[in-house]
NUSE-787482 format. One line per field, with one value per residue (C-alpha): x, y, z; residue number from 1. Coordinates in steps of 0.02 Angstrom, whole numbers, plus 50000, padded with zeros to 5 digits. Example, Ala and Ser with C-alpha at 12.3 -4.5 7.8 and 13.67 -1.06 7.14 Angstrom:
u: 50615|50684
v: 49775|49947
w: 50390|50357
i: 1|2
***
This chain:
u: 48816|48695|48728|48759|48899|49071|49225|49372|49565|49560|49428|49511|49684|49595|49510|49643|49750|49635|49603|49776|49904|49820|49707|49648|49677|49646|49504|49658|49779|49646|49601|49802|49855|49721|49627|49743|49714|49535|49446|49255|49289|49359|49230|49082|49164|49199|49013|48968|49102|49002|48837|48877|48939|49127|49202|49153|49197|49260|49295|49452|49571|49736|49906|49927|50064|50233|50287|50363|50499|50637|50674|50745|50862|50896|50985|51028|51125|51325|51281|51340|51197|51099|51102|50947|50943|50963|50846|50703|50744|50705|50554|50468|50521|50419|50275|50309|50190|50056|49897|49768|49623|49456|49499|49410|49468|49407|49417|49361|49201|49180|49084|49232|49375|49278|49264|49460|49532|49583|49601|49526|49351|49251|49297|49440|49488|49621|49539|49671|49820|49736|49893|50001|49893|49890|50064|50092|49974|50085|50214|50144|50096|50248|50327|50173|50253|50462|50440|50279|50348|50373|50212|50145|50252|50186|50106|50027|50030|49866|49875|50072|49978|49951|50148|50219|50116|50233|50334|50352|50232|50317|50188|50238|50330|50406|50406|50451|50369|50390|50316|50481|50507|50655|50633|50539|50455|50403|50338|50431|50280|50347|50448|50577|50755|50714|50565|50682|50809|50682|50644|50819|50831|50702|50764|50949|50896|50795|50922|50801|50828|50730|50678|50622|50504
v: 49488|49490|49330|49409|49522|49464|49528|49560|49534|49728|49694|49548|49632|49784|49685|49554|49714|49791|49623|49557|49696|49864|49952|50088|50152|50352|50363|50447|50316|50194|50285|50323|50152|50045|50139|50218|50386|50395|50447|50432|50258|50223|50297|50200|50025|50069|50106|49955|49875|49960|49907|49734|49755|49731|49900|50070|50219|50325|50529|50557|50693|50663|50746|50737|50581|50639|50540|50359|50319|50244|50191|50327|50177|50002|49903|49727|49640|49680|49861|50017|50094|50239|50398|50425|50608|50628|50512|50585|50761|50654|50611|50747|50879|50809|50875|51036|51091|50964|51014|50915|50899|50805|50649|50514|50321|50167|49991|49816|49795|49647|49538|49576|49536|49364|49334|49362|49295|49445|49513|49688|49700|49841|49998|50090|50080|50220|50351|50471|50361|50386|50487|50357|50212|50302|50300|50118|50105|50216|50117|49946|50028|50091|49886|49866|49941|49913|49746|49651|49495|49591|49656|49482|49435|49593|49536|49678|49712|49661|49489|49463|49528|49337|49276|49451|49424|49536|49607|49772|49752|49839|49915|49757|49611|49518|49359|49181|49035|48955|49103|49154|49359|49405|49605|49720|49875|50033|50200|50315|50451|50599|50492|50562|50503|50408|50309|50271|50207|50100|50035|49982|49917|49796|49739|49693|49623|49501|49495|49550|49683|49824|49972|50146|50229
w: 49651|49496|49410|49248|49306|49236|49321|49204|49240|49281|49402|49469|49483|49586|49713|49751|49786|49908|49983|50015|49981|50021|50121|49975|49811|49784|49621|49541|49578|49507|49351|49299|49343|49297|49155|49057|49149|49094|49260|49166|49126|49304|49387|49273|49312|49501|49524|49434|49575|49709|49645|49648|49841|49815|49821|49917|49904|50059|50097|50174|50237|50156|50070|49875|49873|49807|49651|49700|49580|49676|49858|49971|50049|50010|50146|50168|50317|50295|50247|50355|50445|50376|50412|50495|50510|50329|50267|50421|50321|50152|50223|50310|50184|50045|50131|50146|50002|50027|50141|50200|50061|50044|49935|49868|49903|49874|49975|49973|50070|50175|50033|49913|50033|50085|49900|49874|50015|50101|50281|50245|50341|50214|50315|50381|50552|50528|50421|50492|50414|50250|50191|50229|50143|49994|50000|50022|49891|49785|49807|49769|49600|49572|49588|49471|49340|49360|49467|49435|49527|49682|49651|49660|49801|49918|50060|50161|50357|50392|50303|50380|50552|50641|50607|50673|50850|50963|50845|50733|50588|50432|50287|50170|50130|49992|50013|49918|49851|50021|50112|50188|50206|50089|50096|50204|50131|50241|50182|50276|50264|50371|50480|50610|50641|50786|50710|50555|50678|50770|50594|50551|50725|50704|50520|50578|50712|50628|50482|50369|50184|50176|50083|50147|50025
i: 1|2|3|4|5|6|7|8|9|10|11|12|13|14|15|16|17|18|19|20|21|22|23|24|25|26|27|28|29|30|31|32|33|34|35|36|37|38|39|40|41|42|43|44|45|46|47|48|49|50|51|52|53|54|55|56|57|58|59|60|61|62|63|64|65|66|67|68|69|70|71|72|73|74|75|76|77|78|79|80|81|82|83|84|85|86|87|88|89|90|91|92|93|94|95|96|97|98|99|100|101|102|103|104|105|106|107|108|109|110|111|112|113|114|115|116|117|118|119|120|121|122|123|124|125|126|127|128|129|130|131|132|133|134|135|136|137|138|139|140|141|142|143|144|145|146|147|148|149|150|151|152|153|154|155|156|157|158|159|160|161|162|163|164|165|166|167|168|169|170|171|172|173|174|175|176|177|178|179|180|181|182|183|184|185|186|187|188|189|190|191|192|193|194|195|196|197|198|199|200|201|202|203|204|205|206|207|208|209|210|211|212|213
***
């Protein structure tokens, strides 16, 4: 990287999120949440970060993400089991008018991940899951707005994989200062009732509260 290139606080937050929290952001998400909606300014800086070898742009096919304002369900041990069919209907119905379209997304490079201590490897191992990954990113961005302490305590699926060997891997975990998982987060995508029930039973068996978005 050019020795004269100085990373801003905003750059650090963006690169840290991509290295440790989420796999990608769409160009629009970055502009809206990091540059106050200014796409030209966001593009200009992203190209500079790309030129320094820290980020790269990838074109994927993905659906537009519905607005993430609140989880579909927050459950904790002691609560009644949710209505899985109703949750599945909510998950699936939000995609009916959202066709797959070409979308520019940004990921961290291997060099960037090394610099920021992340697990991401500078590629998309599952590009067909781009819609789901964008949904996870939208959840993180929402928490950044309304619960920044949760966004800071967020640990992505890839980062926690080593500690969940042989277990289901939710999209994200909220951890306390000792690293103990205190909440599990999952973006419901277009899950059916069976998949939601399996996620619920995994959290139930581990006595973990969760949010389904």
